[in-house]
N, CA, C and O atoms as a Maestro MAE file, in Angstrom:
{
 s_m_m2io_version
 :::
 2.0.0
}

f_m_ct {
 s_m_title
 :::
 protein
 m_atom[292] {
  # First column is atom index #
  i_m_mmod_type
  r_m_x_coord
  r_m_y_coord
  r_m_z_coord
  i_m_residue_number
  s_m_chain_name
  s_m_pdb_residue_name
  s_m_pdb_atom_name
  i_m_atomic_number
  :::
  1 25 -3.373 -6.650 17.054 1 A "MET " " N  " 7
  2 3 -3.509 -5.934 16.012 1 A "MET " " CA " 6
  3 2 -4.919 -4.988 16.100 1 A "MET " " C  " 6
  4 15 -5.991 -5.508 16.409 1 A "MET " " O  " 8
  5 25 -4.802 -3.592 15.805 2 A "ASN " " N  " 7
  6 3 -5.935 -2.970 15.996 2 A "ASN " " CA " 6
  7 2 -6.915 -3.239 14.853 2 A "ASN " " C  " 6
  8 15 -6.344 -3.102 13.771 2 A "ASN " " O  " 8
  9 25 -8.029 -3.532 14.753 3 A "ALA " " N  " 7
  10 3 -9.012 -4.163 13.685 3 A "ALA " " CA " 6
  11 2 -9.105 -2.777 12.645 3 A "ALA " " C  " 6
  12 15 -9.434 -3.015 11.483 3 A "ALA " " O  " 8
  13 25 -8.889 -1.663 12.939 4 A "GLU " " N  " 7
  14 3 -9.106 -0.479 11.875 4 A "GLU " " CA " 6
  15 2 -7.809 -0.540 10.841 4 A "GLU " " C  " 6
  16 15 -7.934 -0.155 9.679 4 A "GLU " " O  " 8
  17 25 -6.513 -1.072 11.370 5 A "PHE " " N  " 7
  18 3 -5.436 -1.119 10.322 5 A "PHE " " CA " 6
  19 2 -4.904 -2.588 10.012 5 A "PHE " " C  " 6
  20 15 -3.784 -2.703 9.514 5 A "PHE " " O  " 8
  21 25 -5.522 -3.492 10.236 6 A "ASP " " N  " 7
  22 3 -5.189 -4.849 10.574 6 A "ASP " " CA " 6
  23 2 -5.505 -5.176 8.695 6 A "ASP " " C  " 6
  24 15 -6.658 -5.553 8.485 6 A "ASP " " O  " 8
  25 25 -4.836 -5.089 7.750 7 A "HIS " " N  " 7
  26 3 -4.908 -5.165 6.435 7 A "HIS " " CA " 6
  27 2 -3.982 -6.748 6.234 7 A "HIS " " C  " 6
  28 15 -2.932 -6.875 6.863 7 A "HIS " " O  " 8
  29 25 -4.434 -7.789 5.401 8 A "GLU " " N  " 7
  30 3 -3.782 -9.000 4.876 8 A "GLU " " CA " 6
  31 2 -3.441 -8.426 3.621 8 A "GLU " " C  " 6
  32 15 -4.276 -8.460 2.718 8 A "GLU " " O  " 8
  33 25 -2.278 -7.880 3.431 9 A "LEU " " N  " 7
  34 3 -1.875 -7.430 2.083 9 A "LEU " " CA " 6
  35 2 -1.437 -8.447 1.338 9 A "LEU " " C  " 6
  36 15 -1.116 -9.251 2.213 9 A "LEU " " O  " 8
  37 25 -1.182 -9.015 0.198 10 A "THR " " N  " 7
  38 3 -0.435 -9.252 -0.716 10 A "THR " " CA " 6
  39 2 1.045 -8.931 -0.925 10 A "THR " " C  " 6
  40 15 1.358 -7.743 -1.006 10 A "THR " " O  " 8
  41 25 1.872 -9.760 -1.008 11 A "PRO " " N  " 7
  42 3 3.149 -9.218 -1.341 11 A "PRO " " CA " 6
  43 2 3.180 -8.278 -2.492 11 A "PRO " " C  " 6
  44 15 4.145 -7.514 -2.496 11 A "PRO " " O  " 8
  45 25 2.636 -8.210 -3.118 12 A "ASP " " N  " 7
  46 3 2.490 -7.285 -4.587 12 A "ASP " " CA " 6
  47 2 1.647 -5.940 -4.245 12 A "ASP " " C  " 6
  48 15 1.978 -4.921 -4.851 12 A "ASP " " O  " 8
  49 25 0.551 -5.868 -3.287 13 A "GLN " " N  " 7
  50 3 0.223 -5.119 -2.739 13 A "GLN " " CA " 6
  51 2 1.001 -4.053 -1.630 13 A "GLN " " C  " 6
  52 15 0.840 -2.851 -1.422 13 A "GLN " " O  " 8
  53 25 1.822 -4.965 -1.087 14 A "TRP " " N  " 7
  54 3 2.785 -4.426 -0.159 14 A "TRP " " CA " 6
  55 2 3.721 -3.498 -0.668 14 A "TRP " " C  " 6
  56 15 3.856 -2.337 -0.279 14 A "TRP " " O  " 8
  57 25 4.558 -4.245 -1.836 15 A "GLU " " N  " 7
  58 3 5.351 -3.519 -2.154 15 A "GLU " " CA " 6
  59 2 5.003 -2.245 -3.491 15 A "GLU " " C  " 6
  60 15 5.812 -1.481 -4.016 15 A "GLU " " O  " 8
  61 25 3.471 -2.392 -3.765 16 A "THR " " N  " 7
  62 3 2.975 -1.189 -4.364 16 A "THR " " CA " 6
  63 2 2.892 -0.050 -3.483 16 A "THR " " C  " 6
  64 15 3.501 0.991 -3.732 16 A "THR " " O  " 8
  65 25 2.139 -0.207 -2.429 17 A "LEU " " N  " 7
  66 3 2.099 0.545 -1.098 17 A "LEU " " CA " 6
  67 2 3.357 1.215 -0.562 17 A "LEU " " C  " 6
  68 15 3.331 2.414 -0.282 17 A "LEU " " O  " 8
  69 25 4.668 0.343 -0.380 18 A "LYS " " N  " 7
  70 3 5.649 0.837 -0.097 18 A "LYS " " CA " 6
  71 2 6.171 1.719 -1.213 18 A "LYS " " C  " 6
  72 15 6.820 2.697 -0.842 18 A "LYS " " O  " 8
  73 25 5.980 1.524 -2.686 19 A "ALA " " N  " 7
  74 3 6.434 2.548 -3.684 19 A "ALA " " CA " 6
  75 2 5.978 3.795 -3.824 19 A "ALA " " C  " 6
  76 15 6.574 4.769 -4.284 19 A "ALA " " O  " 8
  77 25 4.613 3.697 -3.299 20 A "LEU " " N  " 7
  78 3 3.629 5.038 -3.335 20 A "LEU " " CA " 6
  79 2 4.245 6.042 -2.178 20 A "LEU " " C  " 6
  80 15 3.735 7.156 -2.056 20 A "LEU " " O  " 8
  81 25 5.200 5.699 -1.438 21 A "ARG " " N  " 7
  82 3 5.718 6.528 -0.158 21 A "ARG " " CA " 6
  83 2 6.339 7.584 -0.946 21 A "ARG " " C  " 6
  84 15 6.001 8.745 -0.713 21 A "ARG " " O  " 8
  85 25 7.215 7.333 -1.862 22 A "GLY " " N  " 7
  86 3 8.057 8.424 -2.789 22 A "GLY " " CA " 6
  87 2 7.673 8.659 -4.040 22 A "GLY " " C  " 6
  88 15 6.759 7.960 -4.479 22 A "GLY " " O  " 8
  89 25 8.223 9.602 -4.829 23 A "PRO " " N  " 7
  90 3 8.067 10.275 -6.021 23 A "PRO " " CA " 6
  91 2 8.202 8.810 -7.137 23 A "PRO " " C  " 6
  92 15 8.962 7.855 -6.977 23 A "PRO " " O  " 8
  93 25 7.524 8.954 -7.906 24 A "VAL " " N  " 7
  94 3 7.639 7.893 -9.064 24 A "VAL " " CA " 6
  95 2 8.536 7.925 -9.963 24 A "VAL " " C  " 6
  96 15 8.483 8.898 -10.716 24 A "VAL " " O  " 8
  97 25 9.587 6.956 -10.182 25 A "ARG " " N  " 7
  98 3 10.615 6.929 -10.978 25 A "ARG " " CA " 6
  99 2 10.311 6.827 -12.226 25 A "ARG " " C  " 6
  100 15 9.279 6.233 -12.539 25 A "ARG " " O  " 8
  101 25 11.092 7.349 -13.129 26 A "GLU " " N  " 7
  102 3 11.053 7.029 -14.716 26 A "GLU " " CA " 6
  103 2 10.953 5.698 -15.154 26 A "GLU " " C  " 6
  104 15 11.792 4.812 -14.991 26 A "GLU " " O  " 8
  105 25 9.665 5.606 -15.827 27 A "GLY " " N  " 7
  106 3 9.294 4.336 -16.449 27 A "GLY " " CA " 6
  107 2 8.885 3.223 -15.325 27 A "GLY " " C  " 6
  108 15 8.450 2.088 -15.524 27 A "GLY " " O  " 8
  109 25 9.163 3.908 -14.039 28 A "ARG " " N  " 7
  110 3 8.181 2.408 -13.111 28 A "ARG " " CA " 6
  111 2 7.226 3.121 -12.668 28 A "ARG " " C  " 6
  112 15 7.429 4.002 -11.833 28 A "ARG " " O  " 8
  113 25 5.716 2.781 -13.287 29 A "ARG " " N  " 7
  114 3 4.741 3.001 -12.673 29 A "ARG " " CA " 6
  115 2 3.935 2.163 -12.068 29 A "ARG " " C  " 6
  116 15 3.726 1.215 -12.825 29 A "ARG " " O  " 8
  117 25 3.221 2.019 -10.788 30 A "PRO " " N  " 7
  118 3 2.826 0.953 -10.012 30 A "PRO " " CA " 6
  119 2 1.577 0.368 -10.980 30 A "PRO " " C  " 6
  120 15 0.892 1.014 -11.773 30 A "PRO " " O  " 8
  121 25 1.506 -1.062 -10.657 31 A "ASN " " N  " 7
  122 3 0.277 -1.892 -11.417 31 A "ASN " " CA " 6
  123 2 -1.156 -1.109 -10.964 31 A "ASN " " C  " 6
  124 15 -1.667 -0.901 -9.863 31 A "ASN " " O  " 8
  125 25 -1.527 -0.802 -12.250 32 A "GLY " " N  " 7
  126 3 -2.984 -0.143 -11.966 32 A "GLY " " CA " 6
  127 2 -3.839 -0.903 -11.156 32 A "GLY " " C  " 6
  128 15 -4.374 -0.433 -10.151 32 A "GLY " " O  " 8
  129 25 -4.022 -2.280 -11.621 33 A "PHE " " N  " 7
  130 3 -4.822 -3.292 -10.924 33 A "PHE " " CA " 6
  131 2 -4.652 -3.282 -9.440 33 A "PHE " " C  " 6
  132 15 -5.684 -3.403 -8.780 33 A "PHE " " O  " 8
  133 25 -3.446 -3.150 -8.771 34 A "ILE " " N  " 7
  134 3 -3.488 -3.175 -7.655 34 A "ILE " " CA " 6
  135 2 -3.398 -2.094 -6.883 34 A "ILE " " C  " 6
  136 15 -3.596 -2.229 -5.675 34 A "ILE " " O  " 8
  137 25 -3.124 -0.981 -7.358 35 A "VAL " " N  " 7
  138 3 -3.403 0.537 -6.979 35 A "VAL " " CA " 6
  139 2 -5.039 0.582 -6.602 35 A "VAL " " C  " 6
  140 15 -5.459 0.963 -5.510 35 A "VAL " " O  " 8
  141 25 -5.765 0.186 -7.554 36 A "GLU " " N  " 7
  142 3 -7.174 0.048 -7.474 36 A "GLU " " CA " 6
  143 2 -7.404 -0.743 -6.298 36 A "GLU " " C  " 6
  144 15 -8.179 -0.210 -5.503 36 A "GLU " " O  " 8
  145 25 -6.949 -1.868 -5.962 37 A "GLN " " N  " 7
  146 3 -7.165 -2.670 -4.859 37 A "GLN " " CA " 6
  147 2 -6.642 -1.652 -3.516 37 A "GLN " " C  " 6
  148 15 -7.348 -1.531 -2.515 37 A "GLN " " O  " 8
  149 25 -5.756 -1.189 -3.617 38 A "LEU " " N  " 7
  150 3 -5.332 -0.234 -2.297 38 A "LEU " " CA " 6
  151 2 -6.262 0.985 -2.164 38 A "LEU " " C  " 6
  152 15 -6.438 1.467 -1.045 38 A "LEU " " O  " 8
  153 25 -6.901 1.537 -3.303 39 A "VAL " " N  " 7
  154 3 -7.704 2.697 -3.479 39 A "VAL " " CA " 6
  155 2 -8.981 1.969 -2.552 39 A "VAL " " C  " 6
  156 15 -9.365 2.528 -1.525 39 A "VAL " " O  " 8
  157 25 -9.512 0.846 -2.956 40 A "ALA " " N  " 7
  158 3 -10.512 0.011 -2.454 40 A "ALA " " CA " 6
  159 2 -10.461 -0.009 -1.057 40 A "ALA " " C  " 6
  160 15 -11.461 0.337 -0.428 40 A "ALA " " O  " 8
  161 25 -9.435 -0.366 -0.475 41 A "LEU " " N  " 7
  162 3 -9.017 -0.293 1.025 41 A "LEU " " CA " 6
  163 2 -8.587 0.876 1.608 41 A "LEU " " C  " 6
  164 15 -7.842 0.802 2.585 41 A "LEU " " O  " 8
  165 25 -8.940 1.968 1.163 42 A "GLY " " N  " 7
  166 3 -8.334 3.438 1.698 42 A "GLY " " CA " 6
  167 2 -7.204 3.634 2.032 42 A "GLY " " C  " 6
  168 15 -7.005 4.372 2.996 42 A "GLY " " O  " 8
  169 25 -6.091 3.021 1.326 43 A "LEU " " N  " 7
  170 3 -4.820 2.977 1.688 43 A "LEU " " CA " 6
  171 2 -4.200 3.972 0.497 43 A "LEU " " C  " 6
  172 15 -3.194 4.616 0.795 43 A "LEU " " O  " 8
  173 25 -4.617 4.081 -0.493 44 A "ALA " " N  " 7
  174 3 -4.252 5.073 -1.576 44 A "ALA " " CA " 6
  175 2 -5.625 5.643 -2.027 44 A "ALA " " C  " 6
  176 15 -6.773 5.223 -1.882 44 A "ALA " " O  " 8
  177 25 -5.054 6.856 -2.684 45 A "VAL " " N  " 7
  178 3 -6.098 7.753 -3.657 45 A "VAL " " CA " 6
  179 2 -5.371 8.015 -4.913 45 A "VAL " " C  " 6
  180 15 -4.148 8.082 -5.029 45 A "VAL " " O  " 8
  181 25 -6.385 8.177 -5.980 46 A "ILE " " N  " 7
  182 3 -5.824 8.808 -7.103 46 A "ILE " " CA " 6
  183 2 -6.291 10.320 -7.075 46 A "ILE " " C  " 6
  184 15 -7.459 10.692 -6.962 46 A "ILE " " O  " 8
  185 25 -4.949 11.287 -7.222 47 A "ASN " " N  " 7
  186 3 -5.096 12.610 -7.366 47 A "ASN " " CA " 6
  187 2 -4.332 12.774 -8.398 47 A "ASN " " C  " 6
  188 15 -3.202 12.370 -8.674 47 A "ASN " " O  " 8
  189 25 -5.228 13.532 -9.027 48 A "ASP " " N  " 7
  190 3 -4.338 14.176 -10.488 48 A "ASP " " CA " 6
  191 2 -4.022 13.258 -11.376 48 A "ASP " " C  " 6
  192 15 -3.042 13.335 -12.118 48 A "ASP " " O  " 8
  193 25 -4.890 12.271 -11.351 49 A "GLY " " N  " 7
  194 3 -4.143 11.040 -12.241 49 A "GLY " " CA " 6
  195 2 -3.244 10.199 -11.599 49 A "GLY " " C  " 6
  196 15 -3.112 9.052 -12.028 49 A "GLY " " O  " 8
  197 25 -2.504 10.643 -10.488 50 A "ALA " " N  " 7
  198 3 -1.680 9.660 -10.069 50 A "ALA " " CA " 6
  199 2 -1.818 9.043 -8.478 50 A "ALA " " C  " 6
  200 15 -2.184 9.676 -7.488 50 A "ALA " " O  " 8
  201 25 -1.491 7.896 -8.534 51 A "ALA " " N  " 7
  202 3 -1.454 7.322 -7.009 51 A "ALA " " CA " 6
  203 2 -0.754 7.874 -6.067 51 A "ALA " " C  " 6
  204 15 0.370 8.305 -6.323 51 A "ALA " " O  " 8
  205 25 -1.390 7.977 -4.577 52 A "GLN " " N  " 7
  206 3 -0.757 8.726 -3.618 52 A "GLN " " CA " 6
  207 2 -1.403 7.876 -2.215 52 A "GLN " " C  " 6
  208 15 -2.552 7.496 -1.993 52 A "GLN " " O  " 8
  209 25 -0.105 7.757 -1.369 53 A "ILE " " N  " 7
  210 3 -0.736 7.021 -0.275 53 A "ILE " " CA " 6
  211 2 -1.443 7.818 0.957 53 A "ILE " " C  " 6
  212 15 -1.055 8.902 1.391 53 A "ILE " " O  " 8
  213 25 -2.474 7.127 1.402 54 A "THR " " N  " 7
  214 3 -3.367 7.823 2.277 54 A "THR " " CA " 6
  215 2 -2.760 7.785 3.687 54 A "THR " " C  " 6
  216 15 -2.005 6.872 4.020 54 A "THR " " O  " 8
  217 25 -3.131 8.883 4.586 55 A "PRO " " N  " 7
  218 3 -2.533 8.583 5.953 55 A "PRO " " CA " 6
  219 2 -3.010 7.076 6.669 55 A "PRO " " C  " 6
  220 15 -2.380 6.538 7.579 55 A "PRO " " O  " 8
  221 25 -4.186 6.563 6.082 56 A "ASP " " N  " 7
  222 3 -4.391 5.120 6.690 56 A "ASP " " CA " 6
  223 2 -3.113 4.177 5.933 56 A "ASP " " C  " 6
  224 15 -2.580 3.240 6.527 56 A "ASP " " O  " 8
  225 25 -2.760 4.564 4.636 57 A "GLY " " N  " 7
  226 3 -1.803 3.545 4.081 57 A "GLY " " CA " 6
  227 2 -0.733 3.924 4.910 57 A "GLY " " C  " 6
  228 15 -0.298 2.995 5.591 57 A "GLY " " O  " 8
  229 25 -0.263 4.847 5.035 58 A "ARG " " N  " 7
  230 3 1.143 5.438 6.022 58 A "ARG " " CA " 6
  231 2 1.015 4.642 7.495 58 A "ARG " " C  " 6
  232 15 2.010 4.079 7.952 58 A "ARG " " O  " 8
  233 25 -0.042 4.629 8.088 59 A "LYS " " N  " 7
  234 3 -0.074 3.631 9.417 59 A "LYS " " CA " 6
  235 2 0.052 2.345 8.924 59 A "LYS " " C  " 6
  236 15 0.545 1.653 9.814 59 A "LYS " " O  " 8
  237 25 -0.187 1.624 7.805 60 A "VAL " " N  " 7
  238 3 -0.441 0.531 7.681 60 A "VAL " " CA " 6
  239 2 1.439 0.047 7.226 60 A "VAL " " C  " 6
  240 15 2.030 -1.032 7.254 60 A "VAL " " O  " 8
  241 25 1.729 0.994 6.966 61 A "LEU " " N  " 7
  242 3 3.291 0.475 6.315 61 A "LEU " " CA " 6
  243 2 4.198 0.898 7.783 61 A "LEU " " C  " 6
  244 15 5.375 0.552 7.884 61 A "LEU " " O  " 8
  245 25 3.613 1.548 8.698 62 A "ILE " " N  " 7
  246 3 4.228 1.517 10.116 62 A "ILE " " CA " 6
  247 2 4.036 0.345 10.488 62 A "ILE " " C  " 6
  248 15 4.998 -0.421 10.434 62 A "ILE " " O  " 8
  249 25 2.794 -0.131 10.956 63 A "ARG " " N  " 7
  250 3 2.459 -1.171 11.466 63 A "ARG " " CA " 6
  251 2 2.870 -2.630 11.300 63 A "ARG " " C  " 6
  252 15 2.938 -3.564 12.100 63 A "ARG " " O  " 8
  253 25 3.166 -2.496 9.761 64 A "GLY " " N  " 7
  254 3 3.494 -3.599 8.978 64 A "GLY " " CA " 6
  255 2 2.127 -4.464 8.626 64 A "GLY " " C  " 6
  256 15 1.043 -4.197 9.146 64 A "GLY " " O  " 8
  257 25 2.327 -5.562 7.651 65 A "SER " " N  " 7
  258 3 1.243 -6.699 7.662 65 A "SER " " CA " 6
  259 2 1.564 -8.244 8.701 65 A "SER " " C  " 6
  260 15 2.603 -8.853 8.960 65 A "SER " " O  " 8
  261 25 0.407 -8.413 9.011 66 A "SER " " N  " 7
  262 3 0.832 -9.651 9.977 66 A "SER " " CA " 6
  263 2 1.188 -10.880 9.280 66 A "SER " " C  " 6
  264 15 1.696 -11.809 9.908 66 A "SER " " O  " 8
  265 25 0.933 -10.966 7.877 67 A "ARG " " N  " 7
  266 3 1.250 -12.024 7.225 67 A "ARG " " CA " 6
  267 2 2.850 -12.060 6.728 67 A "ARG " " C  " 6
  268 15 3.539 -13.064 6.547 67 A "ARG " " O  " 8
  269 25 3.207 -10.733 6.571 68 A "LEU " " N  " 7
  270 3 4.706 -10.485 6.405 68 A "LEU " " CA " 6
  271 2 5.367 -10.788 7.564 68 A "LEU " " C  " 6
  272 15 6.469 -11.282 7.323 68 A "LEU " " O  " 8
  273 25 5.086 -10.669 8.875 69 A "LEU " " N  " 7
  274 3 5.775 -10.822 9.877 69 A "LEU " " CA " 6
  275 2 5.921 -12.593 10.066 69 A "LEU " " C  " 6
  276 15 7.055 -13.050 10.210 69 A "LEU " " O  " 8
  277 25 4.814 -13.460 10.055 70 A "ASP " " N  " 7
  278 3 4.634 -14.310 9.913 70 A "ASP " " CA " 6
  279 2 6.024 -14.890 9.106 70 A "ASP " " C  " 6
  280 15 6.839 -15.560 9.741 70 A "ASP " " O  " 8
  281 25 6.246 -14.565 7.564 71 A "VAL " " N  " 7
  282 3 7.173 -14.845 6.641 71 A "VAL " " CA " 6
  283 2 8.386 -14.852 7.729 71 A "VAL " " C  " 6
  284 15 8.977 -15.828 8.192 71 A "VAL " " O  " 8
  285 25 8.555 -13.628 7.963 72 A "ALA " " N  " 7
  286 3 9.942 -13.440 8.729 72 A "ALA " " CA " 6
  287 2 10.486 -14.238 9.874 72 A "ALA " " C  " 6
  288 15 11.661 -14.386 10.213 72 A "ALA " " O  " 8
  289 25 9.277 -14.773 10.455 73 A "ALA " " N  " 7
  290 3 9.503 -15.441 11.455 73 A "ALA " " CA " 6
  291 2 10.147 -16.740 11.143 73 A "ALA " " C  " 6
  292 15 10.436 -17.520 12.051 73 A "ALA " " O  " 8
  :::
 }
 m_bond[291] {
  # First column is bond index #
  i_m_from
  i_m_to
  i_m_order
  :::
  1 1 2 1
  2 2 3 1
  3 3 4 2
  4 3 5 1
  5 5 6 1
  6 6 7 1
  7 7 8 2
  8 7 9 1
  9 9 10 1
  10 10 11 1
  11 11 12 2
  12 11 13 1
  13 13 14 1
  14 14 15 1
  15 15 16 2
  16 15 17 1
  17 17 18 1
  18 18 19 1
  19 19 20 2
  20 19 21 1
  21 21 22 1
  22 22 23 1
  23 23 24 2
  24 23 25 1
  25 25 26 1
  26 26 27 1
  27 27 28 2
  28 27 29 1
  29 29 30 1
  30 30 31 1
  31 31 32 2
  32 31 33 1
  33 33 34 1
  34 34 35 1
  35 35 36 2
  36 35 37 1
  37 37 38 1
  38 38 39 1
  39 39 40 2
  40 39 41 1
  41 41 42 1
  42 42 43 1
  43 43 44 2
  44 43 45 1
  45 45 46 1
  46 46 47 1
  47 47 48 2
  48 47 49 1
  49 49 50 1
  50 50 51 1
  51 51 52 2
  52 51 53 1
  53 53 54 1
  54 54 55 1
  55 55 56 2
  56 55 57 1
  57 57 58 1
  58 58 59 1
  59 59 60 2
  60 59 61 1
  61 61 62 1
  62 62 63 1
  63 63 64 2
  64 63 65 1
  65 65 66 1
  66 66 67 1
  67 67 68 2
  68 67 69 1
  69 69 70 1
  70 70 71 1
  71 71 72 2
  72 71 73 1
  73 73 74 1
  74 74 75 1
  75 75 76 2
  76 75 77 1
  77 77 78 1
  78 78 79 1
  79 79 80 2
  80 79 81 1
  81 81 82 1
  82 82 83 1
  83 83 84 2
  84 83 85 1
  85 85 86 1
  86 86 87 1
  87 87 88 2
  88 87 89 1
  89 89 90 1
  90 90 91 1
  91 91 92 2
  92 91 93 1
  93 93 94 1
  94 94 95 1
  95 95 96 2
  96 95 97 1
  97 97 98 1
  98 98 99 1
  99 99 100 2
  100 99 101 1
  101 101 102 1
  102 102 103 1
  103 103 104 2
  104 103 105 1
  105 105 106 1
  106 106 107 1
  107 107 108 2
  108 107 109 1
  109 109 110 1
  110 110 111 1
  111 111 112 2
  112 111 113 1
  113 113 114 1
  114 114 115 1
  115 115 116 2
  116 115 117 1
  117 117 118 1
  118 118 119 1
  119 119 120 2
  120 119 121 1
  121 121 122 1
  122 122 123 1
  123 123 124 2
  124 123 125 1
  125 125 126 1
  126 126 127 1
  127 127 128 2
  128 127 129 1
  129 129 130 1
  130 130 131 1
  131 131 132 2
  132 131 133 1
  133 133 134 1
  134 134 135 1
  135 135 136 2
  136 135 137 1
  137 137 138 1
  138 138 139 1
  139 139 140 2
  140 139 141 1
  141 141 142 1
  142 142 143 1
  143 143 144 2
  144 143 145 1
  145 145 146 1
  146 146 147 1
  147 147 148 2
  148 147 149 1
  149 149 150 1
  150 150 151 1
  151 151 152 2
  152 151 153 1
  153 153 154 1
  154 154 155 1
  155 155 156 2
  156 155 157 1
  157 157 158 1
  158 158 159 1
  159 159 160 2
  160 159 161 1
  161 161 162 1
  162 162 163 1
  163 163 164 2
  164 163 165 1
  165 165 166 1
  166 166 167 1
  167 167 168 2
  168 167 169 1
  169 169 170 1
  170 170 171 1
  171 171 172 2
  172 171 173 1
  173 173 174 1
  174 174 175 1
  175 175 176 2
  176 175 177 1
  177 177 178 1
  178 178 179 1
  179 179 180 2
  180 179 181 1
  181 181 182 1
  182 182 183 1
  183 183 184 2
  184 183 185 1
  185 185 186 1
  186 186 187 1
  187 187 188 2
  188 187 189 1
  189 189 190 1
  190 190 191 1
  191 191 192 2
  192 191 193 1
  193 193 194 1
  194 194 195 1
  195 195 196 2
  196 195 197 1
  197 197 198 1
  198 198 199 1
  199 199 200 2
  200 199 201 1
  201 201 202 1
  202 202 203 1
  203 203 204 2
  204 203 205 1
  205 205 206 1
  206 206 207 1
  207 207 208 2
  208 207 209 1
  209 209 210 1
  210 210 211 1
  211 211 212 2
  212 211 213 1
  213 213 214 1
  214 214 215 1
  215 215 216 2
  216 215 217 1
  217 217 218 1
  218 218 219 1
  219 219 220 2
  220 219 221 1
  221 221 222 1
  222 222 223 1
  223 223 224 2
  224 223 225 1
  225 225 226 1
  226 226 227 1
  227 227 228 2
  228 227 229 1
  229 229 230 1
  230 230 231 1
  231 231 232 2
  232 231 233 1
  233 233 234 1
  234 234 235 1
  235 235 236 2
  236 235 237 1
  237 237 238 1
  238 238 239 1
  239 239 240 2
  240 239 241 1
  241 241 242 1
  242 242 243 1
  243 243 244 2
  244 243 245 1
  245 245 246 1
  246 246 247 1
  247 247 248 2
  248 247 249 1
  249 249 250 1
  250 250 251 1
  251 251 252 2
  252 251 253 1
  253 253 254 1
  254 254 255 1
  255 255 256 2
  256 255 257 1
  257 257 258 1
  258 258 259 1
  259 259 260 2
  260 259 261 1
  261 261 262 1
  262 262 263 1
  263 263 264 2
  264 263 265 1
  265 265 266 1
  266 266 267 1
  267 267 268 2
  268 267 269 1
  269 269 270 1
  270 270 271 1
  271 271 272 2
  272 271 273 1
  273 273 274 1
  274 274 275 1
  275 275 276 2
  276 275 277 1
  277 277 278 1
  278 278 279 1
  279 279 280 2
  280 279 281 1
  281 281 282 1
  282 282 283 1
  283 283 284 2
  284 283 285 1
  285 285 286 1
  286 286 287 1
  287 287 288 2
  288 287 289 1
  289 289 290 1
  290 290 291 1
  291 291 292 2
  :::
 }
}
């Protein structure tokens, strides 16, 4: 994998990143602590008080997490 996009995400980080792809549903806010971790990794940003996925975050989603591939095997 390209080191630029090789992130070892935890399952919670992975699920939160996937949740940021679309609009936030009523009563379903992502975990703020995990969002902060994703922001620190450059995979999400806070814009007008709401978390949004970054282009790098989308690339990580497309490529997948190597840890998740190990679980699937």
